[in-house]
C-alpha positions, 0 to 999 in steps of 0.5 A, spaced: 822 851 411 825 854 417 820 858 421 823 865 423 822 868 430 817 874 430 822 878 435 829 877 436 834 881 440 841 883 438 846 883 444 852 887 440 847 893 439 842 892 444 836 893 439 830 889 439 828 887 432 820 885 429 819 880 423 815 884 418 815 879 412 822 877 410 825 882 413 827 884 421 826 892 422 828 895 429 823 896 434 824 903 436 820 906 441 820 914 442 820 917 449 815 922 451 818 928 454 815 934 457 818 941 457 815 948 458 814 952 452 819 958 452 817 966 452 817 966 444 814 959 443 808 962 447 809 969 443 809 965 436 803 961 438 799 967 440 801 970 433 798 964 429 792 964 433 790 971 432 794 973 425 794 966 421 789 962 424 788 957 418 796 955 418 795 955 426 789 950 425 793 946 420 799 945 424 795 944 431 792 938 427 799 935 424 803 937 430 807 942 426 811 936 423 810 939 416 813 946 417 821 945 418 822 953 420 818 952 426 822 951 433 821 945 437 818 950 443 813 953 438 811 946 435 810 944 443 806 950 444 801 948 438 801 941 440 799 942 447 793 947 444 
């Protein structure tokens, strides 16, 4: 049986693929971006720290990804601690 290459590059879409089991999965990388948090993001963070410390603790541990209602600037504020 023919051995499959571990990594392949598709020139039509420019993506790199990694062999996982019998399937090729796209090797995607997220870029790290650093943006300053806004005024309202800082206020939301202060509110959570003072009034809802349990929620603040939970969100700071999981980077705020489980709460869909929080804005990006608030998630940034919590993640930056």
